[in-house]
C-alpha positions in Angstrom: 3.4 -19.1 -15.9 0.2 -20.8 -15.1 -1.0 -18.0 -12.9 -0.7 -15.6 -15.8 -2.7 -17.9 -18.0 -5.4 -18.2 -15.4 -5.5 -14.5 -14.8 -5.8 -13.8 -18.5 -8.6 -16.3 -19.0 -10.5 -15.2 -15.9 -10.1 -11.5 -16.7 -11.3 -11.9 -20.3 -14.3 -14.0 -19.4 -15.3 -12.0 -16.3 -15.1 -8.7 -18.1 -17.1 -10.0 -21.0 -19.8 -11.3 -18.7 -19.9 -8.2 -16.6 -20.0 -5.8 -19.5 -22.5 -7.8 -21.5 -24.9 -8.5 -18.7 -24.7 -4.8 -17.5 -25.5 -3.5 -21.0 -28.5 -5.9 -21.4 -29.9 -5.0 -17.9 -29.3 -1.3 -18.6 -31.2 -1.4 -21.8 -34.1 -3.6 -20.6 -34.1 -2.1 -17.1 -35.3 1.2 -18.4 -38.8 -0.2 -18.7 -38.9 -1.2 -15.1 -37.5 2.0 -13.7 -39.7 4.1 -15.8 -42.7 2.2 -14.5 -41.8 3.4 -11.0 -41.5 7.1 -12.0 -43.7 7.5 -15.2 -44.1 11.3 -14.6 -40.4 12.0 -14.8 -38.5 10.0 -17.5 -35.3 12.0 -17.1 -35.1 11.0 -13.4 -35.8 7.4 -14.2 -33.0 7.5 -16.8 -30.6 8.9 -14.2 -31.6 6.2 -11.7 -30.9 3.6 -14.3 -27.5 5.2 -15.0 -26.7 5.1 -11.3 -27.7 1.4 -11.1 -25.4 0.6 -14.0 -22.4 2.4 -12.4 -23.1 0.7 -9.1 -23.3 -2.7 -10.9 -20.0 -2.1 -12.6 -18.2 -1.0 -9.5 -19.5 -3.9 -7.4 -18.8 -6.6 -9.9 -15.4 -5.4 -11.2 -14.4 -4.9 -7.5 -15.4 -8.5 -6.7 -13.6 -9.7 -9.8 -10.4 -8.0 -8.6 -10.9 -9.3 -5.1 -11.3 -12.8 -6.5 -8.0 -12.6 -8.2 -6.3 -11.4 -5.1 -7.4 -14.4 -3.1 -6.1 -17.0 -5.5 -3.4 -19.4 -4.4 -0.5 -20.2 -6.7 -1.6 -22.2 -9.7 1.0 -24.8 -10.9 -0.8 -27.1 -13.3 -3.3 -26.8 -16.1 -5.8 -28.8 -14.1 -5.5 -26.1 -11.3 -6.0 -23.4 -14.0 -9.2 -24.9 -15.1 -10.4 -25.6 -11.6 -9.6 -22.2 -10.2 -11.0 -20.2 -13.2 -14.2 -22.2 -13.3 -14.7 -21.9 -9.5 -14.2 -18.2 -9.5 -16.4 -17.7 -12.6 -19.2 -19.8 -11.0 -19.0 -17.6 -7.9 -19.2 -14.3 -9.7 -22.0 -15.6 -12.0 -24.1 -16.8 -9.0 -23.5 -13.4 -7.3 -24.7 -11.6 -10.5 -27.8 -13.7 -10.7 -28.6 -13.1 -7.0 -28.1 -9.4 -7.3 -30.4 -9.2 -10.4 -33.2 -11.3 -8.9 -33.1 -9.2 -5.7 -33.2 -5.9 -7.7 -36.1 -7.1 -9.8 -38.0 -8.3 -6.7 -37.4 -4.9 -5.0 -38.6 -3.0 -8.1 -41.7 -5.2 -8.3 -42.4 -4.7 -4.6 -42.0 -0.9 -4.9 -44.2 -0.8 -7.9 -46.9 -2.9 -6.1 -46.8 -0.8 -3.0 -47.0 2.4 -5.1 -50.0 1.1 -6.9 -51.9 0.4 -3.7 -51.5 4.1 -2.6 
């Protein structure tokens, strides 16, 4: 019973976070990707699309993996503890991925500007 409650809460929150953050980064990321390839906006849009698909695959896959590694939950305290621990892990991973992506785009843009 408690496992189902934990799965429902986790799945709802994780999907909301993944879809919302993905959409925001997709819309706002167009500026950064277009800055790398200003002469071909269609190519930069396709690259942005590929980044979004990769983002969804990676994070939804990690969310499913997170559920598969759970131990049995028997109390409401364990529900809260397990859900928050797994949500914290996926949120930290999301933040790390986005900071690394932004840093790489910035480094690529700077190296391209020097040439």
